C-alpha positions as CSV (number, residue, x, y, z in Angstrom):
1,M,-19.8,16.2,-30.9
2,S,-17.6,17.3,-33.8
3,K,-14.2,15.7,-34.3
4,V,-11.3,17.7,-33.0
5,G,-8.7,18.6,-35.7
6,R,-5.1,17.4,-35.0
7,N,-3.8,20.9,-35.0
8,E,-6.6,22.4,-32.9
9,P,-6.2,23.1,-29.2
10,C,-6.8,20.0,-27.1
11,P,-10.3,20.1,-25.5
12,C,-8.7,18.9,-22.1
13,G,-7.5,22.5,-21.6
14,S,-3.8,21.7,-21.5
15,G,-2.9,24.4,-24.0
16,K,-1.3,21.9,-26.3
17,K,-2.3,20.9,-29.8
18,Y,-4.6,17.9,-29.9
19,K,-2.0,15.8,-31.8
20,K,0.6,16.4,-29.1
21,C,-1.8,15.8,-26.2
22,C,-4.9,13.5,-25.9
23,G,-4.7,12.8,-29.7
24,N,-1.3,11.1,-29.2
25,S,-2.0,7.4,-28.6
26,K,1.4,6.8,-27.2
27,V,0.9,9.1,-24.2
28,I,-1.7,8.6,-21.6
29,E,-2.8,11.9,-20.1
30,F,-5.5,12.8,-17.6
31,P,-8.9,13.0,-19.3
32,S,-9.1,16.7,-18.3
33,V,-7.4,19.1,-15.9
34,T,-10.7,19.6,-14.0
35,I,-11.2,15.9,-13.3
36,K,-7.6,15.6,-12.2
37,E,-8.0,18.5,-9.8
38,E,-11.3,17.3,-8.5
39,L,-9.8,13.9,-7.7
40,D,-6.7,15.4,-6.2
41,R,-8.8,17.4,-3.9
42,A,-10.9,14.4,-3.0
43,F,-7.8,12.4,-2.1
44,Q,-6.5,15.3,0.0
45,R,-9.8,15.2,1.9
46,F,-9.3,11.5,2.4
47,Q,-5.9,12.1,3.9
48,D,-7.4,14.8,6.1
49,H,-10.1,12.3,7.1
50,I,-7.5,9.9,8.4
51,V,-5.6,12.6,10.3
52,N,-8.8,13.8,12.0
53,H,-10.4,10.4,12.8
54,Y,-7.8,7.7,12.6
55,A,-4.6,9.2,14.0
56,E,-3.5,5.8,15.3
57,L,-2.7,4.8,11.7
58,L,-0.2,7.7,11.2
59,P,3.6,7.2,11.6
60,T,4.9,7.9,15.1
61,S,8.3,9.0,13.9
62,K,9.7,11.1,11.1
63,P,11.1,9.0,8.2
64,Q,14.9,9.1,8.0
65,S,15.0,8.1,4.3
66,Q,12.9,7.9,1.2
67,E,12.6,4.2,1.6
68,E,11.2,4.6,5.1
69,H,8.8,7.3,3.9
70,L,7.4,5.0,1.3
71,G,7.2,2.1,3.8
72,Q,5.1,4.3,6.1
73,F,2.9,5.3,3.1
74,F,2.3,1.7,2.1
75,S,1.4,0.9,5.8
76,L,-1.0,3.7,5.8
77,L,-2.6,2.6,2.5
78,Q,-3.0,-0.9,3.9
79,G,-4.7,0.3,7.1
80,S,-7.0,2.8,5.4
81,V,-7.8,1.3,2.0
82,F,-7.6,-2.4,2.4
83,D,-7.9,-3.5,6.1
84,K,-11.4,-4.4,7.1
85,Q,-12.9,-2.9,10.2
86,E,-15.1,-4.8,12.7
87,D,-18.2,-4.1,10.6
88,G,-16.6,-5.5,7.4
89,T,-16.0,-2.1,5.7
90,T,-12.8,-0.2,5.1
91,I,-12.0,3.3,6.1
92,M,-12.0,4.1,2.3
93,D,-15.5,2.6,2.0
94,D,-16.8,4.9,4.7
95,F,-15.1,7.9,3.2
96,V,-16.4,7.3,-0.3
97,E,-20.0,6.8,0.9
98,Q,-19.8,10.3,2.6
99,E,-17.9,12.0,-0.2
100,K,-19.4,10.8,-3.5
101,E,-22.3,13.3,-3.4
102,K,-19.8,16.1,-3.2
103,V,-18.2,15.2,-6.5
104,S,-20.0,16.8,-9.4
105,R,-18.6,15.2,-12.6
106,P,-19.7,11.6,-13.4
107,L,-16.2,10.4,-14.3
108,S,-14.8,11.8,-11.1
109,K,-17.6,10.1,-9.1
110,E,-16.9,6.8,-11.0
111,S,-13.2,7.1,-10.1
112,L,-14.0,7.9,-6.5
113,V,-16.2,4.8,-6.1
114,A,-13.5,2.7,-7.8
115,W,-11.0,3.7,-5.0
116,T,-12.7,1.1,-2.8
117,D,-11.4,-1.5,-5.2
118,A,-7.8,-0.4,-5.7
119,A,-5.4,-2.8,-7.2
120,A,-2.2,-3.8,-5.3
121,G,0.7,-5.9,-6.5
122,V,3.5,-6.3,-9.0
123,F,3.1,-5.0,-12.5
124,A,5.1,-5.1,-15.8
125,L,5.1,-2.7,-18.7
126,D,3.1,-4.2,-21.6
127,D,5.5,-3.9,-24.6
128,H,2.7,-4.9,-27.0
129,E,0.7,-1.7,-26.4
130,D,1.2,1.7,-27.9
131,A,0.0,3.6,-24.8
132,V,1.6,3.6,-21.3
133,I,0.1,0.4,-20.0
134,V,1.1,-1.9,-17.2
135,K,0.0,-5.5,-16.6
136,S,-0.4,-7.4,-13.4
137,V,2.1,-10.3,-13.2
138,F,-0.5,-12.2,-11.2
139,D,-3.6,-12.2,-13.4
140,D,-2.6,-10.4,-16.6
141,S,-5.1,-7.6,-16.0
142,T,-4.0,-4.4,-17.7
143,F,-4.3,-0.7,-16.7
144,S,-3.7,2.5,-18.6
145,I,-1.3,4.6,-16.5
146,V,-0.8,8.3,-15.8
147,K,2.7,8.8,-17.0
148,E,3.7,11.0,-14.1
149,S,3.0,8.1,-11.7
150,I,5.6,5.8,-13.3
151,P,9.3,6.4,-13.8
152,L,9.4,6.1,-17.6
153,E,13.2,6.7,-17.7
154,D,13.6,3.3,-15.9
155,I,11.5,1.2,-18.2
156,A,14.3,-0.1,-20.4
157,S,16.4,-1.3,-17.4
158,A,13.7,-1.9,-14.8
159,P,10.3,-2.8,-16.4
160,Y,8.7,-4.3,-13.2
161,Y,6.8,-2.1,-10.7
162,F,5.5,-2.5,-7.2
163,G,2.6,-0.4,-6.0
164,V,-1.1,0.4,-5.6
165,L,-3.2,1.5,-8.6
166,M,-6.1,3.8,-8.1
167,K,-8.5,5.0,-10.8
168,W,-8.1,8.7,-11.8
169,G,-10.6,9.5,-14.6
170,D,-10.1,7.4,-17.7
171,V,-6.7,6.1,-16.4
172,H,-5.0,4.8,-13.3
173,Q,-2.1,6.1,-11.3
174,F,0.2,4.6,-8.7
175,M,-0.2,5.8,-5.2
176,P,2.6,6.6,-4.3
177,I,4.8,6.5,-7.4
178,A,5.7,3.0,-8.6
179,I,9.0,1.5,-7.4
180,P,10.8,-0.1,-10.4
181,Q,13.1,-3.2,-10.4
182,D,15.2,-4.9,-13.0
183,E,14.7,-8.4,-14.4
184,E,17.2,-10.1,-12.1
185,R,15.8,-8.6,-8.8
186,F,12.2,-9.2,-10.0
187,K,12.9,-12.9,-10.5
188,A,14.7,-13.2,-7.2
189,Y,11.7,-11.5,-5.5
190,M,9.1,-13.7,-7.2
191,E,11.0,-16.9,-6.3
192,K,10.4,-16.1,-2.6
193,L,6.6,-16.0,-3.0
194,S,4.4,-19.0,-2.8
195,D,1.6,-19.5,-5.2
196,E,-0.9,-18.4,-2.5
197,Q,1.1,-15.2,-2.0
198,K,1.0,-14.3,-5.7
199,T,-2.4,-12.6,-5.5
200,E,-3.8,-9.2,-5.2
201,E,-5.7,-10.3,-2.1
202,Y,-2.4,-11.2,-0.4
203,F,-0.8,-7.9,-1.3
204,T,-3.6,-5.9,0.1
205,A,-3.1,-7.6,3.4
206,H,0.7,-7.4,3.5
207,L,1.7,-4.2,1.6
208,A,4.3,-2.9,4.1
209,E,5.9,-6.3,4.4
210,Q,6.0,-6.9,0.7
211,F,7.4,-3.4,0.1
212,R,10.4,-4.2,2.3
213,M,11.0,-7.5,0.5
214,W,10.7,-5.8,-2.9
215,V,13.2,-3.1,-2.0
216,R,15.6,-5.0,0.3
217,Q,15.1,-8.6,-0.8
218,E,15.0,-9.6,2.8
219,T,14.3,-13.3,3.9
220,G,14.8,-15.4,6.9
221,E,15.4,-14.6,10.5
222,R,18.3,-12.5,11.8
223,E,20.0,-12.3,15.1
224,W,20.1,-9.1,17.1
225,D,21.6,-8.0,20.5
226,A,18.3,-8.2,22.4
227,R,17.9,-6.3,25.6
228,P,16.1,-8.1,28.5
229,E,12.9,-6.1,27.8
230,D,13.0,-7.0,24.1
231,K,13.3,-10.7,25.0
232,E,10.5,-10.4,27.6
233,V,8.1,-9.3,24.9
234,L,9.2,-12.1,22.6
235,D,8.9,-14.7,25.4
236,L,5.4,-13.5,26.3
237,F,4.3,-13.6,22.7
238,E,5.7,-17.1,22.2
239,E,4.1,-18.4,25.5
240,T,0.7,-16.8,24.8
241,V,0.2,-17.1,21.1
242,E,-2.3,-19.7,19.9
243,D,-0.8,-23.1,18.9
244,D,-2.2,-22.9,15.3
245,V,-0.2,-19.8,14.6
246,V,3.2,-21.2,15.6
247,G,5.2,-22.5,12.6
248,K,3.3,-20.5,10.0
249,K,5.2,-18.0,7.8
250,A,3.5,-15.1,9.4
251,Y,4.7,-16.2,12.8
252,D,8.4,-16.2,11.6
253,R,8.0,-12.9,9.8
254,V,6.6,-11.3,12.9
255,R,9.4,-12.6,15.1
256,N,11.9,-11.3,12.5
257,A,10.2,-7.9,12.4
258,W,10.4,-7.6,16.2
259,G,14.1,-8.0,16.0
260,N,14.4,-5.4,13.2
261,F,12.2,-3.0,15.1
262,C,14.0,-3.3,18.4
263,E,17.5,-3.0,16.8
264,T,16.5,0.1,14.9
265,E,14.1,1.9,17.1
266,V,15.3,0.8,20.6
267,P,11.7,1.3,21.9
268,T,10.9,2.2,25.4
269,I,8.9,-0.8,26.7
270,R,6.8,0.0,29.8
271,K,4.3,-2.8,29.3
272,A,5.4,-5.9,27.5
273,G,1.8,-7.1,26.9
274,V,1.1,-4.2,24.6
275,F,3.9,-5.2,22.2
276,A,3.2,-8.9,22.6
277,A,-0.4,-8.4,21.7
278,A,0.6,-6.5,18.6
279,L,2.8,-9.3,17.6
280,E,0.1,-11.9,18.0
281,F,-2.5,-9.9,16.1
282,M,0.0,-9.4,13.2
283,A,0.7,-13.2,13.1
284,S,-2.9,-14.3,13.4
285,E,-5.8,-14.6,11.0
286,N,-9.6,-14.1,11.6
287,V,-9.2,-12.4,15.0
288,T,-10.1,-8.8,16.0
289,K,-8.0,-6.3,17.8
290,K,-10.5,-6.3,20.6
291,Q,-10.1,-10.1,21.1
292,I,-6.3,-9.9,21.3
293,A,-6.4,-6.8,23.5
294,E,-8.6,-8.5,26.0
295,K,-6.4,-11.6,26.0
296,Y,-3.4,-9.5,27.0
297,S,-5.4,-7.1,29.2
298,V,-4.4,-4.0,27.1
299,S,-6.4,-1.4,25.2
300,P,-7.0,-1.9,21.4
301,S,-5.8,1.7,20.8
302,S,-2.4,1.2,22.4
303,M,-2.0,-2.1,20.6
304,T,-2.9,-0.5,17.3
305,R,-0.2,2.1,17.7
306,R,2.4,-0.6,18.2
307,I,1.2,-2.6,15.3
308,K,1.7,0.3,12.9
309,E,5.2,0.9,14.3
310,I,6.3,-2.7,13.9
311,E,4.6,-3.3,10.5
312,V,7.2,-1.0,8.9
313,Y,9.8,-3.6,9.6
314,M,8.0,-6.6,8.1
């Protein structure tokens, strides 16, 4: 393949000169418009796949703010991209297995397969690189970023980013757009995390919760004017939950989330066991929804719906 002249049209099809497009080392662009479009269509089909087959993961109420909208999106990513099903696979694993033969371009297929190994966490702009690159603050791994998926105008004042990175051709992009923070708020946030929490594995399991901490810097429990039915759920949870769960950080976070949820949503509670089961599942490790549902004599599907509602408040 002959070398492209700096003043010739860029082969990616953007219409720009090569020197102002892919030949500019300081700007990361999509490898080609066609690959971008192919991956965009694949991701749209993934979202359609969730709507058609996993409606229980979808938000049950319309977001009232951009923050709430992003919180719902992170909760959806956690449930569809990272959470394991009973057979050990994720919803994304199943989708990619079905979808990869429909993608024609090798680079698009490579990206699609890489979606099963998306990176979640906190990232910082790497000032030592010429291109738009972010680095994980947990393990120093670096990623070339699609510039449209990161708020470049905030880099000087807020060089730290929270989000999920997915491969998109030769580069990665944040899904959804990265949420920036300044140095002071970044340090305050990191001080709240234990060493075991400062891992990609932890973030893939607690995306919605960590998003709320990142944005609001929330810690500790809070009081709320509990209704009798709110307290009934909490009492049932505390009486029924396994002893080895009590006292752990997840237990306290779940109790706090229940207060936030009740105070904001004022839910209609017809069966306390459904909500209590949801709380125990969220606070526990190495248990299935089926096991918890049977323990409280509720259905896994009704419990799953409540889990998704409450998770937004963690």
